[in-house]
C-alpha positions as CSV (number, residue, x, y, z in Angstrom):
1,M,14.2,11.1,-16.1
2,A,12.4,9.0,-18.7
3,R,14.9,6.2,-18.0
4,N,14.1,6.4,-14.3
5,R,10.4,6.0,-15.0
6,Q,11.2,3.0,-17.3
7,I,13.2,1.4,-14.5
8,A,10.5,2.0,-12.0
9,L,7.9,0.6,-14.4
10,L,10.0,-2.6,-14.9
11,I,10.5,-3.0,-11.2
12,T,6.8,-2.4,-10.5
13,L,5.8,-5.0,-13.1
14,A,8.4,-7.5,-11.8
15,L,7.0,-7.0,-8.3
16,G,3.5,-7.9,-9.6
17,T,1.8,-4.6,-9.3
18,G,0.6,-4.5,-12.8
19,P,-3.0,-5.5,-14.0
20,Q,-2.2,-9.2,-13.5
21,A,-1.9,-8.7,-9.8
22,I,-5.4,-7.4,-9.2
23,A,-7.3,-10.7,-9.1
24,Q,-5.5,-13.4,-7.1
25,T,-7.0,-16.7,-6.2
26,D,-6.1,-19.8,-4.4
27,A,-5.7,-23.3,-6.0
28,K,-9.5,-23.7,-6.0
29,G,-10.0,-20.3,-7.8
30,A,-11.3,-18.5,-4.7
31,P,-9.6,-15.3,-3.7
32,K,-7.2,-15.7,-0.8
33,S,-8.6,-13.9,2.3
34,G,-6.6,-11.4,4.3
35,E,-6.9,-13.7,7.2
36,R,-5.4,-16.6,5.3
37,V,-2.5,-14.5,4.0
38,Y,-1.9,-13.1,7.5
39,T,-1.8,-16.7,8.9
40,E,0.4,-18.0,6.1
41,I,2.9,-15.1,5.8
42,C,2.4,-12.1,8.1
43,A,1.9,-13.8,11.4
44,A,5.6,-14.8,11.3
45,C,6.5,-11.3,12.4
46,H,3.2,-9.6,13.4
47,A,2.1,-12.2,15.9
48,T,5.1,-11.6,18.1
49,G,6.4,-8.2,17.1
50,V,9.6,-9.4,15.5
51,A,11.9,-6.4,14.6
52,N,9.3,-4.0,16.0
53,A,6.5,-5.2,13.7
54,P,3.2,-3.9,15.0
55,K,1.6,-6.8,16.7
56,F,-1.8,-8.1,15.5
57,R,-4.7,-6.4,17.3
58,D,-2.3,-3.9,19.0
59,K,-4.5,-0.8,18.6
60,E,-1.8,1.6,19.9
61,A,0.9,0.3,17.6
62,W,-1.4,0.3,14.6
63,K,-3.1,3.7,15.2
64,P,-0.5,5.9,13.5
65,L,-0.2,3.4,10.7
66,I,-3.9,3.3,10.1
67,A,-3.9,7.1,10.1
68,E,-1.6,7.1,7.0
69,G,-4.5,5.7,5.0
70,Q,-5.0,2.3,3.3
71,H,-3.3,3.1,0.0
72,V,-0.2,4.8,1.7
73,L,0.4,2.2,4.3
74,T,-0.1,-0.7,1.9
75,G,1.9,0.8,-0.8
76,H,4.9,1.5,1.5
77,A,4.7,-1.9,3.1
78,W,4.6,-3.5,-0.4
79,V,8.0,-2.1,-1.3
80,G,9.4,-2.5,2.1
81,V,9.4,-0.1,5.1
82,R,11.5,0.1,8.2
83,A,12.6,-3.5,9.0
84,M,9.9,-5.1,6.9
85,P,11.1,-6.5,3.6
86,A,9.3,-5.9,0.3
87,K,6.3,-8.1,-0.1
88,G,6.5,-9.1,3.5
89,G,9.5,-11.3,2.5
90,N,7.5,-13.5,0.2
91,P,8.5,-13.0,-3.4
92,D,5.5,-14.9,-4.7
93,I,2.8,-12.8,-3.1
94,K,0.7,-10.6,-5.4
95,L,-0.4,-7.1,-4.5
96,A,-4.1,-8.0,-4.2
97,E,-3.5,-10.7,-1.6
98,F,-0.9,-8.6,0.2
99,A,-3.4,-5.7,0.4
100,R,-6.1,-7.9,1.7
101,A,-3.8,-9.0,4.5
102,V,-2.9,-5.4,5.4
103,A,-6.6,-4.5,5.5
104,Y,-7.3,-7.5,7.7
105,M,-4.6,-6.6,10.2
106,A,-5.6,-2.9,10.2
107,S,-9.3,-3.8,10.7
108,N,-8.4,-6.0,13.6
109,A,-6.5,-3.2,15.2
110,G,-9.2,-0.5,15.2
111,G,-9.3,0.5,11.5
112,S,-12.3,-0.2,9.2
113,W,-10.5,-1.1,6.0
114,P,-12.4,-3.2,3.5
115,D,-10.8,-5.6,1.2
116,P,-9.4,-3.4,-1.6
117,D,-11.3,-3.1,-4.8
118,A,-9.8,-2.4,-8.2
119,A,-9.8,1.3,-7.6
120,M,-8.0,1.0,-4.2
121,L,-5.5,-1.4,-5.7
122,R,-4.7,1.2,-8.4
123,R,-4.1,3.8,-5.7
124,I,-1.9,1.4,-3.8
125,A,0.1,0.5,-6.9
126,K,0.6,4.3,-7.6
127,E,1.8,4.9,-4.1
128,A,4.1,1.9,-4.3
129,E,5.5,3.1,-7.6
130,E,6.2,6.6,-6.2
131,R,8.0,5.0,-3.3
132,L,10.0,2.8,-5.6
133,E,11.0,5.8,-7.7
134,K,12.2,7.6,-4.6
135,Q,14.3,4.5,-3.7
136,I,15.7,4.4,-7.2
137,R,16.7,8.0,-7.0
138,D,18.3,7.6,-3.6
139,A,20.2,4.5,-4.8
140,Q,21.4,6.4,-7.9
141,K,22.6,9.2,-5.7
142,M,24.5,6.8,-3.5
143,K,26.0,5.2,-6.6
144,K,27.1,8.6,-7.9
145,E,28.8,9.3,-4.5
146,L,30.6,6.0,-4.7
147,H,31.9,6.8,-8.2
148,Q,33.1,10.2,-7.1
149,M,35.0,8.6,-4.2
150,S,36.7,6.1,-6.4
151,R,38.2,8.8,-8.7
């Protein structure tokens, strides 16, 4: 089990959910707004509903997602959920800017999510890590099944 936690920690750090991900800024040193991240990255799917992505401002589609809570929805989306790839498909995005974009989208669909502060980012990172650990366990189980089949 300790090895699994080490693997999860390495993946988490590689994905940018460690302390270095908390304060993200643009080239001028100002934090990227959720709106800017949405426009630059998220709108590619959420503006039109590609692969059943909940459309921007679609209150009915977002309602059950908002009900999950900010840390849960953001953490799960960060590592990938349903047809959405991890980090929204952008390997360079950091957790703080990703979380601001999720808050922006949720707030425009009936939620009232503020930009995440350091405490919320820690909750999101914890949720994402737990999700990653489950994915690792599931992948290890599949690998074990494959090894048993090849014998």
